[in-house]
C-alpha positions in Angstrom: -4.4 3.9 8.6 -3.5 7.3 7.3 -0.4 6.3 5.3 0.1 7.8 1.8 2.2 6.6 -1.0 4.2 9.3 -2.7 7.0 9.6 -5.3 9.6 12.2 -4.3 11.7 14.0 -6.9 14.9 15.8 -5.6 16.7 18.7 -7.3 19.5 16.3 -8.5 16.9 14.3 -10.5 16.7 11.3 -8.1 13.2 9.9 -7.7 12.1 7.5 -5.0 8.8 5.9 -3.9 8.0 6.5 -0.2 5.2 5.7 2.3 4.4 8.8 4.2 2.8 8.7 7.6 2.8 11.7 10.0 4.1 10.8 13.5 1.7 11.7 16.3 2.6 14.6 18.5 3.2 12.2 21.4 5.6 10.2 19.2 3.6 7.0 19.8 0.2 5.9 18.6 -1.9 2.9 18.4 -0.7 2.0 14.9 2.2 4.4 14.4 5.4 3.7 16.3 8.3 5.1 14.4 10.9 3.8 16.8 9.6 0.2 16.4 9.6 0.4 12.6 13.2 1.6 12.7 14.2 -1.1 15.2 12.6 -3.8 13.0 14.5 -2.6 10.0 17.8 -2.6 12.0 17.3 -6.0 13.6 16.8 -7.8 10.3 20.3 -6.6 9.3 21.7 -8.8 12.1 20.7 -12.1 10.5 19.5 -11.5 6.9 21.4 -10.7 3.7 20.2 -7.4 2.0 18.5 -9.4 -0.8 16.4 -11.2 1.9 15.2 -8.2 3.9 11.5 -8.3 4.6 11.0 -5.0 6.4 11.2 -1.8 4.3 13.6 0.9 5.3 12.1 3.3 7.8 13.7 6.7 8.3 12.4 9.5 10.4 12.7 12.9 8.9 11.9 16.4 10.3 10.5 18.4 7.5 9.2 21.9 8.0 5.5 22.4 7.0 
């Protein structure tokens, strides 16, 4: 569905694996709803311990092209 897996390396040497999916211009799409992904991540924190989380962390970022 258009998602890409990337490995990001920062200037301080930290490397992380990420799933990258461009948000649609209208901020909602058929299979791309950033606010729902973020909400699911936050809701699990209400009743699960960190070791039991099932939803990966979703964080919106604005990055210039």
